[in-house]
N, C-alpha and C positions, 0 to 999 in steps of 0.2 A: 168614310172618313174623307175630308176635303184634302186634296194634295197639298204637301207642305211647301212646294216650290214658291219662292218668292219672285216677283218681277224686279229685278235689281236695276240699281241705277244706271248701269252701263248699257241698258237697253232704251235707246233713243230712236224711235221711228222718224225717219226723215221723209217727208212727203215732197216729191218733185212734180210740181204741176206744169205739164206741158201737153202739146198735141199728141205726143207719144202715148199718153194714157188712154187715147181713143182706141188704140188698137190692143187693148187688154184682152184677157182671156174671155171665152164666152160665159155667159150667165150660168150659174149653177143648174144642173139638170139638163143642160144643153150641150155638154162635152162630147166630142167625137165618139162614136160607138165602137168603132173597130179600126184597126190599122189600115183596113181597105176602104173605109168609109170616108165621108167628107171630113176634111181636117180644117181647123181654124187657121187663120193666117197670122194674123198678125204676130188605211188604223188600227159528326154525330148522326143525326137522322139525315138521310139523302135529301137534298133539295135539287130543284132543277138547275141545270148549267145555264149560263148565259146563252141567249138565242143565236149568237153568231158562230157557235159550234154545234155539231150534230148532237141531237138530244139522246139520253139513255132511255131505256125502257121505262124508267120510273118518272119520266117527264110527261106533261100533259101533251094531247095529240097536237094541240095548236093553241096559240095565243089569241083570244078574241081580238077582232079588229073592230074597235067601237069609235070611229072617228067623230061621230056626233053625239056620243053619250055625254051626259052632264059630267063624268069623270074625265073625259077627253077635253071638254071645254075648259074644265078647271086647270087640267095640265097644260093646254095651250096658254092660258092666261098666266099660269105661274112662269112659264118659259119666256113669255114676253117681258114680264116684270124683271126676270133675271137677266135678260139681255140688256135691258135699260140699266140695270145695276152694273153689269159688266162694262158697258160703255162708259159710264161715270168713272168707275174704278180705273179703267184703262187711261182715260184722260187725266186722271188724279196721279196716277203713278207715272205716266210719261211726260207729264207737263214740266217745263215748258217744251212744246214740240218745235224743232228747228225746221224752218220752212225754206226751201230753195225755190227760186222762182224759174220761170220758163227761160230766161236768159243765161241762167247759171247752169253749169255741168258739174258733176261729181266725178272725181278721178280716184282710182285705187291703183296704188303702186305696191308691187311684191317682187320677191326674189325669184318665184317660179309660178308659172301658170299652166294648168292642165285644163285642155279645152273640152274634155268630156268624151272625145272621139278617139283618144290615144295620142293627140299631139301635145307638145311640151314647149314652152317658151320660158326663157331665162330673162330676168331683169325686165318684167312685164307690166304694162299698165292697161287698164280697162276705163273707158270713159262712159258714163251713164247719164242720159237724160230722161227725166221722168221715169217710167217704168222699164224702159228699154236701154239695152246696150248699143252705144253708137260706134264704138271703135275698140279694138284689141290689138295691141302692137308691142313689139319689143322695144327696148331702149328707154326704159323708165328713168334710168339715172340722168338722162338728159331732158326729162319732161319738166317744164315750167308751167304750173297751172295758170290759165288766163285769170286776169283780174276778177275777183268775185267767186271764182270756182272754189269748191270745197275739196281738199285733198286728204284721202285717208292713206298714210304711209305705213303700209304693212310690211316693213322691212324684215326680212328673215323669214317671212310666211309663204305658204302656198296658196294660190287662189285655184278654185275649181268651181264647177256648176254646183248649185243647190243639189243636195243629195235627194234620192226619191226611193221611198220604201213602197213596194207595190202590194204589200200585205201586212196590215197591222190593224189593231182593234182598239182604237182610243176610247171607246165607251166602257171598256173593262177597268174596274178599279177596286181597291180594297175599302170596305165600308168603316163606319165608325168603330166596329168591334175588331178591326184589323183583318177581316175575312173577306173573301171575293164577294163582291156585291151580287144579289140575287134579287128578283122582284119581291121576295117574301121577307126582306131585312128590314123593311119600314122606311128606307130612304125616299125622300120626296124627289119628284122629277127635277126640282132646282138643284138639289144636293148632287144629282147625278150629272146635270148639265155643267156645274162648276167643277166636277171631278174630271169630265171630259175635257173642259176647257184647260185645266191644269196639265192633263196629259199631252194635250196637243201642243201647249206652250213649251213643255219640256223637249218635245220631239223637234220643234223648231229650233230652239236653243242648241240642240245637238247637231244642227246643220242640215236637217231634212225639211226642204221647203215645199215638197209635194209627198203627199201621203194618200194610199189608197185603202179604203176599209171595206172589206167584205164580211159582214157589214152588219149593221144594227139601224133600226128605225131612228133612234136618237141622233145619228150622225147628220140628219138632214138639217136640224136647227144649227149644229155647229158649222157645218159647211157653209150654210148661207150667212151666218153671222161673220165668219171670216172673210168671206167673199165681199161683204158690205164694209169691211174694216172695223167692225164693232169689237172684235176680240183678236188677238194675235195668235197665228197658228199657221201650219202649213196649208198649201192649197189642198183642199181635201175632195176627194171622189168617194162615193159610197153606192153600194148595191142595195141599201136599205135592207129589208129583212131577206135572208137567203131562202132558197128553194131546197126541198128534200123529198124523201119518199113519202112523207106525210101530206105533201102538197097534193098529191093525187096521181092520176094517169096522165097520159099525153095531152088530152083536152084541158084538164085542170091546170097542167103545167103551163100550156099556151096561154090560158087566161091569166095566170099569175104573172107571166113575163109581161103581158100587156098592162097589168094592174100596177106592176113596179114601174114601168115606163111613165104611166099617167101620174104616179106618186112623186116622179122626179128622180128616179134612180139614174145613175151614170153608167152603170153597167149591171149585169146579172150574175149573181153568185149561186152556185149549184152545188149540192153535196151528192156525190155519186158513189161515195163509199162511207163506211163507218169511220169513227176517230181511230187513231193509233191505239188508244186506251181500250178499244173494243175489237182490235184485230184489223181494222182497215178493210173489211170485205166489201164487196160491191153491194149497193143498195138501190140503184136505178137500172132499168134496162136500157137496151140500145134505142128502143122506140121512145121511151120517155126522154132520153138525153137528145135524140133527134128532134123531137117536139120542141123542147125548151130552147136548144141552141139555134134551130131553124126560125122559131118565132122571134128570138132575140135579134138574129141576123136581119130578118126582114124589117125590124124597127130601127136598125142602125146601132145596136147595142152589142158591146162585147160580153163574153161569157167566161168567167172564171170557175173552174171546176175542182172542187176538193176531191182528190182520188188518190187513195194509197196503193191499191192493188193493182197488179198489172192488167187485170180483166176490166177494172173500172177506167183506167187509163186509156186502154184501147177503145173501149166504147165511146168515151168523151172525145177522143181524137178523131175517130171515124164519123162522129156526129157533127164535126166542124167546130168545136169549141175554140176559143182564142187562146186560152192558158190553162196549164195544168198546175194545181197547187199541191205541194208536198211530195207525193209520189215516192214514198219511202220503200215500197216494194217493186218499184219499176225495174223491168228487165232491160237488157241491152236492146232487145227487139223492139220494145215500146219507146225506148229513146231514140233509136233509128227511126221509128214511124213518126214520131214527133218531128224530128228534123226534116223528114221528107214532106210533111204536111205543113210546115211552117209554123207549128204550134210553139208558143212561149212556154217555158218551164221556169217554175218558181219553186226550187227546193231550199229548205232551210239547212243551216248548218247545225248548230247546236243550242244557240241562245234560247229558243223557246222551250226546249226540254230542260235545260239547266235552270232556267228561271222557275218552271213548275217544281222542280226538285228542290231548289233552294227555299222556295215558299210553300213547301208541301202542307205546313199546318194551316196556311191561309186558304188552301183549296181542298184539302181532304174532307170527304163526306158530302160534297156537293156534286150532284149528277153522277157522271162516271169517273170523277176523281177519287177513286178508291184504291185499295192496297194493290189490286190486280192492275189497275190502270197505271199507277206509279211504276209498277215493275215493267210494264210494257214500255213506259216512256224511257226508263234507264236503258232498256235493250235497243231502243230506237236510236240512240246517239250514234253508235257505230254505223248502224245501218244508213242513217241520214247522210253522214260524211261519206260513206262508201258510194251512195247513189249521186252524191254531188260530184265526187271524182269522176265517176264513169260518165255522168251528163256532160262534165267540162271536156271530156276526151271524145265525146260524140260529135263529129264533123257536121257543121251546119245547124247544130241545135242551139236556139237563142235562149240563153240562161240568164234570167233577169234576177234583180235582188229584191227579196221580200223576207221579213223576219217573223211574221206571224206574232208580233209583240203583243203582249197582253198586260194584265196588271202586274206590276213588278218589273217590267221590262221597257216602260216607255222612257224615251231619252237615252236608252243603251243600244239603240238600233245598230250603230257602227260596229259594235262588238261581232256582229255576225260577218261583217265584211272582213275583219281580221281573222275571224275563223276560217272563212273561205280561203284565205291565202295561207295561214299557218297549218290548218288541218286538211283542207280540200285541195291544196296545191295550186290554186288559181294564181296566175301571174297577178302581181298587185296593180298594174295598170289596167288589165282586164277587169279586175274587181271595181275599179273606179268607173269604167265604162259601163259595167253592168247595172250600176246604181245612178247613172246619169243619163247619156244619150239612148242606151238600149232600153233602159226602163221607161224613158220618155216615148220611144217608139212603141212600145207594148201598150201605152196608154192612149195612144193616137195623138200625142202632144209634142211630137218631135219638131214641129215648126215653132214651138213656144219655149220649151224649157229643155234642160239636160245638155246644153251645149253653151260655152262662152263664145259668142259670135255677134257681129252687128245685127240688130233687128230682133235679137232674142229677148225674152224677158230678163230682167236684171236679177236673177237669182244667183247670188255669188256668195260662196263660203270661203274663209281663210282658216288654214289649220297650221300648227306648229310642226315642222318637219315636211317631209316629201312622200305623200301617199303612193307615188308611182314606184317607190322603192321599199317603203315600210307602211303597210296598211294600218298599223297601230296609230299612225299620225291622225288618222280619220276620227279618232276619239279626242284629239286635242284641238278642238274648235275654239277659235279666237274672235270670229267676226262672222256675222250672219246678215245677209241682206236678201230680202224676198221682194220682187217687183219694185226695186228702187228704194225700199224702206229699209233702215237699219234696225235690226232687232237684237244684235249683240255686237258690241265693240269693246275689245280689251286693248285697242290701240287708237287713241283718240285722234281726231283729225288734226293735221298740222296747221290748218287755217280755218 
């Protein structure tokens, strides 16, 4: 089923042409691989589950990779046609596009500004030229825009950096029958691409200007179309197809990492344990993880490891992985080990599990989404909140924000930030930092996004309320700018 989100009339992308655009983000597929690497300057009958989660025993051992087959050629052609159609649709919906010349600046004025690093300004203004922020200052009430400048008067709102979700699956959607899409349901590649585009747009409208998808092969087309400005969406990073125990032994895993790099992956996703629906037990040995993480490191790629059990977490951390995902059964000992090794931790609060339970009829009977699996997810909610609380109390452990958003949860990402504060006990300002500057650092993009400061990308969100005191305010998004373009505006410019 093609998503129902409409592209409303308040979404007016404003392009600012200037020399600042020359310092935009690297081309897709060339994003920094790790926080220690080079940095840029400037998402009935059992059926297979989607490939971005670990397969159950009922699934095929591998999906054929037929890049040069006639079917693949037809798929590529369909996607090319779809992209052209999306370009035309975007232009039709967004027309007329307001253009700001190089001599003009865009100013935003708001009651409060959170800089993404824990800093706070009142009566603040931000000036943007092209895709970049040129100034951030207090004293907005005294600010008079220069002749020809565009002013967004966001009185009563709070400005903060565009939010970052380090773990979401935008390619997951409900098909025409209202069920989770699988390769067997007959949807065409074009239908899947349209659905993913809708999910990405909903996420952008919710204030998330950067999204990391670990991952699906379909993400590559969406990532590149967004980077070219063909469709609206968050800045997208993808691992393409993940690696798991079916990939093979150490040598096969090394080759798979190199193959993902050649295919244009921004990072590597590895399954080191089963899903929570199957108990979360370890599936890869230390030798396998060392081979995969070591090869990725040598190629400048970060590694995100799905690991629920304490044993799988320990093995991944000792192998030098960049980030642990989920970790529902993490012990205090492995949490301290992550802190000692500087490993990022991405635990979820409850959105992912509650979304599955709320949409049970749309998932049940597909892969490991069975009665036992749903019981396991119900039990996982208090466990996930508990490990989040213990992680936040572990000195030196960098806890980043990721939702694991799948079909049914796209655009609801900020619900998990509120959950972290209300159920996990995280201070509201720390929750904001975890989804801005800290998340950016985990992606190796700390010089580009996640902070409102001169020279940074103009990813700016305005919300109703003060998120540093009330995390629920992050769900009341009123304005979204990404790289200097406005994608949501419920407070029209005064000039």
